[in-house]
FIROMAR-310891 format. One record per residue (C-alpha): residue number from 0; residue in three letters; x, z, y. Coordinates in steps of 0.2 Angstrom, whole numbers. Layout:
(rec NUM,ALA,(X,Z,Y))
...
! end
This chain:
(rec 0,MET,(107,-23,-109))
(rec 1,ALA,(92,-15,-98))
(rec 2,GLU,(73,-23,-103))
(rec 3,VAL,(58,-25,-93))
(rec 4,ILE,(43,-17,-100))
(rec 5,ARG,(26,-25,-94))
(rec 6,MET,(8,-22,-93))
(rec 7,PRO,(2,-25,-113))
(rec 8,ARG,(-14,-36,-115))
(rec 9,LEU,(-24,-21,-124))
(rec 10,SER,(-42,-28,-125))
(rec 11,ASP,(-47,-47,-125))
(rec 12,THR,(-56,-46,-111))
(rec 13,MET,(-41,-38,-98))
(rec 14,THR,(-35,-47,-88))
(rec 15,GLU,(-27,-30,-77))
(rec 16,GLY,(-24,-13,-80))
(rec 17,LYS,(-22,4,-71))
(rec 18,ILE,(-11,18,-71))
(rec 19,VAL,(-20,32,-70))
(rec 20,SER,(-3,44,-72))
(rec 21,TRP,(16,41,-77))
(rec 22,ASN,(22,55,-91))
(rec 23,LYS,(41,49,-87))
(rec 24,LYS,(48,48,-71))
(rec 25,VAL,(67,39,-63))
(rec 26,GLY,(79,44,-70))
(rec 27,ASP,(71,53,-88))
(rec 28,LYS,(79,48,-105))
(rec 29,ILE,(68,39,-117))
(rec 30,LYS,(65,38,-133))
(rec 31,PRO,(53,25,-146))
(rec 32,GLY,(38,31,-148))
(rec 33,ASP,(38,43,-130))
(rec 34,VAL,(24,43,-120))
(rec 35,LEU,(29,32,-103))
(rec 36,ALA,(11,33,-96))
(rec 37,GLU,(-10,32,-99))
(rec 38,VAL,(-18,16,-96))
(rec 39,GLU,(-35,13,-92))
(rec 40,THR,(-41,-5,-95))
(rec 41,ASP,(-59,-13,-94))
(rec 42,LYS,(-63,-5,-111))
(rec 43,ALA,(-54,12,-114))
(rec 44,THR,(-39,24,-104))
(rec 45,MET,(-24,24,-119))
(rec 46,GLU,(-7,27,-119))
(rec 47,LEU,(8,16,-117))
(rec 48,GLU,(24,21,-128))
(rec 49,SER,(38,15,-125))
(rec 50,TYR,(47,4,-140))
(rec 51,ASN,(63,6,-131))
(rec 52,GLU,(79,18,-128))
(rec 53,GLY,(90,22,-114))
(rec 54,VAL,(83,28,-97))
(rec 55,LEU,(70,27,-86))
(rec 56,LEU,(79,17,-72))
(rec 57,HIS,(63,10,-60))
(rec 58,ILE,(44,14,-58))
(rec 59,GLY,(35,0,-51))
(rec 60,VAL,(18,3,-52))
(rec 61,ALA,(11,20,-42))
(rec 62,ALA,(-1,29,-54))
(rec 63,GLY,(-19,25,-46))
(rec 64,SER,(-14,5,-44))
(rec 65,ALA,(-19,-8,-54))
(rec 66,VAL,(-6,-24,-60))
(rec 67,ILE,(-10,-38,-71))
(rec 68,VAL,(-8,-42,-86))
(rec 69,GLU,(13,-46,-89))
(rec 70,GLY,(16,-36,-73))
(rec 71,ILE,(30,-26,-74))
(rec 72,LEU,(29,-9,-74))
(rec 73,ALA,(45,-4,-77))
(rec 74,VAL,(63,-2,-80))
(rec 75,ILE,(73,8,-98))
(rec 76,GLY,(94,3,-98))
(rec 77,LYS,(111,13,-95))
(rec 78,GLU,(113,25,-83))
(rec 79,GLY,(118,17,-70))
(rec 80,GLU,(114,0,-74))
(rec 81,GLU,(111,-12,-62))
(rec 82,PHE,(92,-20,-66))
(rec 83,GLN,(87,-29,-50))
(rec 84,SER,(93,-44,-55))
(rec 85,LEU,(78,-43,-68))
(rec 86,LEU,(63,-37,-55))
(rec 87,THR,(73,-56,-46))
(rec 88,ASP,(71,-66,-59))
(rec 89,ALA,(56,-62,-66))
(rec 90,PRO,(45,-56,-53))
(rec 91,ALA,(27,-48,-56))
(rec 92,ALA,(11,-51,-44))
(rec 93,PRO,(10,-38,-32))
(rec 94,ALA,(0,-23,-38))
(rec 95,LYS,(-14,-17,-30))
(rec 96,GLN,(-18,1,-25))
(rec 97,ASP,(-37,5,-33))
(rec 98,SER,(-48,5,-19))
(rec 99,SER,(-53,21,-22))
(rec 100,ALA,(-39,24,-9))
(rec 101,ALA,(-47,15,4))
(rec 102,ALA,(-66,17,1))
(rec 103,PRO,(-74,23,14))
(rec 104,ALA,(-88,34,14))
(rec 105,ALA,(-103,38,33))
(rec 106,SER,(-110,57,32))
(rec 107,THR,(-106,59,13))
(rec 108,PRO,(-92,63,2))
(rec 109,SER,(-80,51,-5))
(rec 110,GLN,(-79,47,-24))
(rec 111,THR,(-63,52,-32))
(rec 112,PRO,(-59,46,-50))
(rec 113,VAL,(-54,55,-65))
(rec 114,ALA,(-36,49,-65))
(rec 115,ALA,(-33,56,-45))
(rec 116,ALA,(-36,74,-51))
(rec 117,PRO,(-20,84,-49))
(rec 118,VAL,(-12,93,-63))
(rec 119,ALA,(1,110,-59))
(rec 120,ASN,(14,109,-74))
(rec 121,GLY,(29,111,-66))
(rec 122,ASP,(32,95,-60))
(rec 123,ASP,(25,84,-53))
(rec 124,ARG,(18,71,-69))
(rec 125,ILE,(1,74,-75))
(rec 126,LYS,(0,83,-91))
(rec 127,ALA,(-19,81,-97))
(rec 128,SER,(-25,70,-112))
(rec 129,PRO,(-37,56,-104))
(rec 130,LEU,(-54,64,-113))
(rec 131,ALA,(-48,79,-104))
(rec 132,LYS,(-46,72,-88))
(rec 133,LYS,(-64,67,-91))
(rec 134,ILE,(-72,85,-95))
(rec 135,ALA,(-65,91,-84))
(rec 136,ALA,(-70,81,-68))
(rec 137,ASP,(-90,81,-75))
(rec 138,LYS,(-90,100,-78))
(rec 139,GLY,(-80,102,-61))
(rec 140,ILE,(-65,110,-65))
(rec 141,ASP,(-50,108,-56))
(rec 142,ILE,(-41,102,-71))
(rec 143,ALA,(-23,109,-62))
(rec 144,ALA,(-30,128,-64))
(rec 145,LEU,(-29,126,-83))
(rec 146,MET,(-16,129,-97))
(rec 147,GLY,(-10,117,-108))
(rec 148,SER,(-8,122,-126))
(rec 149,GLY,(-5,103,-131))
(rec 150,ASP,(14,96,-135))
(rec 151,GLY,(25,100,-120))
(rec 152,GLY,(9,110,-109))
(rec 153,ARG,(-2,95,-113))
(rec 154,ILE,(-16,99,-106))
(rec 155,VAL,(-30,92,-122))
(rec 156,LYS,(-52,93,-125))
(rec 157,LYS,(-49,112,-130))
(rec 158,ASP,(-42,119,-114))
(rec 159,VAL,(-56,110,-104))
(rec 160,ASP,(-71,120,-117))
(rec 161,GLN,(-61,136,-116))
(rec 162,TYR,(-62,137,-97))
(rec 163,THR,(-72,148,-89))
(rec 164,PRO,(-70,146,-73))
(rec 165,ALA,(-76,161,-58))
(rec 166,ALA,(-94,164,-57))
(rec 167,SER,(-90,158,-38))
(rec 168,ALA,(-80,143,-39))
(rec 169,THR,(-95,137,-54))
(rec 170,LYS,(-107,137,-41))
(rec 171,ALA,(-99,127,-26))
(rec 172,ALA,(-94,115,-42))
(rec 173,ALA,(-112,110,-47))
(rec 174,PRO,(-113,92,-45))
(rec 175,ALA,(-132,88,-33))
(rec 176,ALA,(-140,74,-37))
(rec 177,MET,(-140,66,-21))
(rec 178,PRO,(-128,77,-4))
(rec 179,PHE,(-143,81,9))
(rec 180,MET,(-144,72,24))
(rec 181,PRO,(-153,77,40))
(rec 182,ALA,(-169,70,44))
(rec 183,GLY,(-168,53,51))
(rec 184,THR,(-148,51,47))
(rec 185,GLU,(-140,37,38))
(rec 186,GLY,(-128,38,24))
(rec 187,PHE,(-117,32,8))
(rec 188,THR,(-104,33,-4))
(rec 189,ASP,(-94,17,-9))
(rec 190,ILE,(-90,22,-26))
(rec 191,PRO,(-73,11,-32))
(rec 192,LEU,(-77,-1,-48))
(rec 193,THR,(-70,2,-63))
(rec 194,SER,(-62,-11,-75))
(rec 195,MET,(-73,-7,-85))
(rec 196,ARG,(-86,-11,-72))
(rec 197,LYS,(-76,-26,-64))
(rec 198,THR,(-73,-35,-84))
(rec 199,ILE,(-95,-32,-86))
(rec 200,ALA,(-97,-38,-67))
(rec 201,ARG,(-86,-54,-73))
(rec 202,ARG,(-91,-56,-91))
(rec 203,LEU,(-109,-55,-88))
(rec 204,SER,(-110,-66,-72))
(rec 205,GLU,(-102,-81,-83))
(rec 206,SER,(-113,-79,-95))
(rec 207,MET,(-128,-76,-88))
(rec 208,PHE,(-123,-91,-76))
(rec 209,GLY,(-113,-101,-88))
(rec 210,ALA,(-126,-101,-103))
(rec 211,PRO,(-145,-109,-103))
(rec 212,HIS,(-153,-91,-107))
(rec 213,PHE,(-170,-92,-118))
(rec 214,TYR,(-180,-78,-123))
(rec 215,LEU,(-189,-75,-139))
(rec 216,ASN,(-203,-60,-142))
(rec 217,MET,(-211,-52,-157))
(rec 218,GLU,(-219,-35,-163))
(rec 219,ILE,(-215,-29,-179))
(rec 220,ASN,(-225,-16,-189))
(rec 221,MET,(-214,0,-188))
(rec 222,ASP,(-224,10,-201))
(rec 223,ASN,(-214,6,-219))
(rec 224,ALA,(-199,8,-210))
(rec 225,MET,(-205,26,-204))
(rec 226,ALA,(-205,30,-221))
(rec 227,ALA,(-193,24,-228))
(rec 228,ARG,(-180,30,-218))
(rec 229,THR,(-189,48,-222))
(rec 230,ALA,(-186,44,-239))
(rec 231,ILE,(-166,39,-237))
(rec 232,ASN,(-162,51,-226))
(rec 233,GLU,(-169,63,-241))
(rec 234,VAL,(-153,56,-253))
(rec 235,SER,(-143,48,-239))
(rec 236,PRO,(-125,59,-237))
(rec 237,VAL,(-127,51,-217))
(rec 238,LYS,(-141,50,-207))
(rec 239,VAL,(-149,35,-206))
(rec 240,SER,(-157,30,-186))
(rec 241,PHE,(-171,17,-184))
(rec 242,ASN,(-153,6,-176))
(rec 243,ASP,(-144,8,-191))
(rec 244,MET,(-159,0,-200))
(rec 245,ILE,(-159,-15,-188))
(rec 246,ILE,(-142,-17,-186))
(rec 247,LYS,(-143,-20,-209))
(rec 248,ALA,(-157,-32,-204))
(rec 249,CYS,(-150,-42,-193))
(rec 250,ALA,(-132,-44,-205))
(rec 251,ALA,(-145,-50,-219))
(rec 252,ALA,(-154,-60,-208))
(rec 253,LEU,(-140,-68,-200))
(rec 254,ARG,(-134,-71,-220))
(rec 255,GLN,(-149,-82,-221))
(rec 256,HIS,(-150,-91,-200))
(rec 257,PRO,(-130,-96,-199))
(rec 258,ASP,(-132,-105,-187))
(rec 259,VAL,(-138,-88,-175))
(rec 260,ASN,(-122,-81,-178))
(rec 261,SER,(-114,-95,-169))
(rec 262,SER,(-102,-96,-153))
(rec 263,TRP,(-102,-110,-141))
(rec 264,MET,(-85,-116,-139))
(rec 265,GLY,(-86,-129,-128))
(rec 266,ASP,(-83,-145,-137))
(rec 267,TYR,(-90,-141,-153))
(rec 268,ILE,(-100,-124,-161))
(rec 269,ARG,(-92,-114,-172))
(rec 270,GLN,(-102,-108,-186))
(rec 271,ASN,(-95,-90,-191))
(rec 272,HIS,(-96,-86,-211))
(rec 273,HIS,(-95,-66,-207))
(rec 274,VAL,(-105,-54,-200))
(rec 275,HIS,(-100,-43,-187))
(rec 276,ILE,(-114,-33,-178))
(rec 277,GLY,(-110,-27,-162))
(rec 278,SER,(-119,-11,-155))
(rec 279,ALA,(-122,-11,-138))
(rec 280,VAL,(-116,10,-130))
(rec 281,ALA,(-121,15,-112))
(rec 282,MET,(-107,26,-105))
(rec 283,PRO,(-104,34,-87))
(rec 284,ASP,(-95,20,-81))
(rec 285,GLY,(-100,5,-87))
(rec 286,LEU,(-104,-2,-106))
(rec 287,ILE,(-94,-6,-120))
(rec 288,VAL,(-101,-14,-138))
(rec 289,PRO,(-95,-5,-153))
(rec 290,VAL,(-94,-19,-170))
(rec 291,ILE,(-98,-17,-188))
(rec 292,LYS,(-88,-28,-197))
(rec 293,PHE,(-93,-38,-214))
(rec 294,ALA,(-111,-26,-207))
(rec 295,ASP,(-119,-38,-220))
(rec 296,GLN,(-110,-31,-236))
(rec 297,LYS,(-109,-12,-232))
(rec 298,SER,(-126,1,-235))
(rec 299,LEU,(-135,8,-223))
(rec 300,SER,(-125,24,-226))
(rec 301,GLN,(-110,15,-222))
(rec 302,ILE,(-117,6,-207))
(rec 303,ALA,(-123,25,-201))
(rec 304,ALA,(-107,33,-202))
(rec 305,GLU,(-96,18,-194))
(rec 306,THR,(-108,20,-181))
(rec 307,LYS,(-107,35,-179))
(rec 308,SER,(-87,36,-176))
(rec 309,LEU,(-87,21,-166))
(rec 310,TYR,(-100,28,-153))
(rec 311,ALA,(-91,43,-154))
(rec 312,LYS,(-73,37,-151))
(rec 313,ALA,(-82,25,-134))
(rec 314,LYS,(-88,37,-127))
(rec 315,ASP,(-73,49,-126))
(rec 316,LYS,(-63,32,-124))
(rec 317,LYS,(-53,34,-139))
(rec 318,ILE,(-60,17,-146))
(rec 319,GLN,(-45,3,-149))
(rec 320,PRO,(-47,-15,-146))
(rec 321,ALA,(-51,-20,-165))
(rec 322,GLU,(-64,-9,-164))
(rec 323,PHE,(-75,-17,-148))
(rec 324,THR,(-72,-35,-154))
(rec 325,GLY,(-74,-50,-166))
(rec 326,ASN,(-93,-49,-162))
(rec 327,THR,(-103,-62,-170))
(rec 328,PHE,(-121,-55,-165))
(rec 329,THR,(-123,-40,-151))
(rec 330,ILE,(-139,-30,-153))
(rec 331,SER,(-144,-17,-138))
(rec 332,ASN,(-157,-3,-141))
(rec 333,LEU,(-164,4,-126))
(rec 334,GLY,(-180,13,-137))
(rec 335,MET,(-173,32,-136))
(rec 336,MET,(-174,30,-118))
(rec 337,ASP,(-190,24,-119))
(rec 338,ILE,(-191,7,-115))
(rec 339,GLU,(-205,-1,-122))
(rec 340,GLU,(-196,-20,-118))
(rec 341,PHE,(-184,-30,-111))
(rec 342,THR,(-170,-43,-108))
(rec 343,ALA,(-156,-44,-112))
(rec 344,ILE,(-139,-55,-106))
(rec 345,ILE,(-128,-63,-122))
(rec 346,ASN,(-114,-54,-126))
(rec 347,PRO,(-98,-68,-128))
(rec 348,PRO,(-92,-77,-140))
(rec 349,ASP,(-110,-72,-146))
(rec 350,SER,(-125,-85,-144))
(rec 351,CYS,(-139,-71,-145))
(rec 352,ILE,(-141,-57,-142))
(rec 353,LEU,(-157,-44,-147))
(rec 354,ALA,(-164,-35,-137))
(rec 355,VAL,(-177,-20,-146))
(rec 356,GLY,(-188,-9,-137))
(rec 357,ARG,(-196,10,-143))
(rec 358,ILE,(-207,9,-157))
(rec 359,LYS,(-224,15,-150))
(rec 360,GLU,(-241,20,-159))
(rec 361,VAL,(-255,11,-153))
(rec 362,VAL,(-276,9,-160))
(rec 363,ILE,(-279,-5,-168))
(rec 364,LYS,(-294,-12,-179))
(rec 365,LYS,(-298,-11,-196))
(rec 366,GLY,(-315,-16,-203))
(rec 367,ASP,(-329,-5,-195))
(rec 368,LYS,(-315,9,-191))
(rec 369,PHE,(-302,11,-180))
(rec 370,ASP,(-283,18,-186))
(rec 371,VAL,(-268,23,-178))
(rec 372,THR,(-248,12,-180))
(rec 373,ASN,(-231,9,-176))
(rec 374,VAL,(-226,-6,-168))
(rec 375,MET,(-208,-8,-160))
(rec 376,LYS,(-205,-24,-149))
(rec 377,ILE,(-186,-34,-149))
(rec 378,THR,(-184,-50,-139))
(rec 379,LEU,(-170,-65,-147))
(rec 380,SER,(-159,-71,-132))
(rec 381,CYS,(-152,-88,-136))
(rec 382,ASP,(-140,-97,-129))
(rec 383,HIS,(-151,-114,-131))
(rec 384,ARG,(-133,-124,-130))
(rec 385,SER,(-131,-118,-149))
(rec 386,VAL,(-145,-111,-153))
(rec 387,ASP,(-163,-118,-153))
(rec 388,GLY,(-179,-115,-152))
(rec 389,ALA,(-185,-116,-168))
(rec 390,VAL,(-170,-111,-177))
(rec 391,GLY,(-169,-93,-167))
(rec 392,ALA,(-190,-91,-169))
(rec 393,SER,(-187,-93,-189))
(rec 394,PHE,(-174,-81,-189))
(rec 395,LEU,(-185,-68,-179))
(rec 396,GLN,(-200,-73,-194))
(rec 397,THR,(-186,-66,-207))
(rec 398,LEU,(-178,-50,-198))
(rec 399,LYS,(-196,-45,-194))
(rec 400,LYS,(-200,-46,-214))
(rec 401,PHE,(-181,-38,-221))
(rec 402,ILE,(-187,-21,-205))
(rec 403,GLU,(-209,-22,-210))
(rec 404,ASN,(-204,-22,-231))
(rec 405,PRO,(-186,-12,-229))
(rec 406,VAL,(-183,-13,-248))
(rec 407,THR,(-182,-32,-247))
(rec 408,MET,(-164,-30,-237))
(rec 409,LEU,(-159,-16,-249))
(rec 410,VAL,(-158,-29,-264))
! end
């Protein structure tokens, strides 16, 4: 009997998915494990595998279009089998065309999403990994000009990295910071929203206007932390960053302040007994928060190795749902971008988020002399429904103690 293939929920925040490309066409034989399509969610681009065996009888969503979770994507069954009744009995919400197809632009070039890049491989379907397509788009390479070395001629990252375009083509593809406009001429470019950007907008709006935020600022002396990091990296198998140390310090402080490690659940507060630290990562099309789970139980080198791996997966859009969900507390660090101080919007379902600024060298007076010390400013954003001011302040005092004397969080 024919089976309907529906859009799966690939992340806890996913409400719809966009079909980047179909790897199969109507009439193709399908076996379990075959990759039917590549789906862009609000977090990553993932391969949609088939659990069915048969013939692809129907494709209900065109490449470049989005459909809600549980919407009908395709039908697999026996060759020639009737399937229209399945579509009638279980209609899907209409798939909507990606706005990039109709996005207007005045006096400037239109923006083309990565998913729209064509691939010439002898048929009408794209044979390229999501990462290869993204890298090609970033480098201004026409992916149709590449020869794939992967299975079935699939273009992979290595093919893009090894491709050397002609000098003239490279020059033509060089991106400009902003299109040149003649004097006195107005212009704009409408940039289609990715699934990730839509979700960021929705979730942070809900957080900012739904949770009553208040903010606590503190300055931390980083002299001992800087010396400790140097000593740690002399023996650590993985380079430990200041952010790794902050993750460890937050995890240790949360163990002592469970009220901060909580979530507002509407008619009750959930106090989590485990410590899962989210660490925000900026990406070209939005923000994602990989989660270091049971961070309080891990060494600094373990945290460093895990964050490095998760950040790489996030930037390559290979991160899996289990790796960016379940956070009980979040850190947003803009210190590496020379930001001295900022406030962050709480990342649901957390009650708090810590904004971390850069380490700054300042002059201080010691007795009759002047000296130089290193300080870092942090800001804790709290949901006042679940965390009171005194609770947040007490947490920051403990966090300050751990960072200013790192040995205390290692014993």
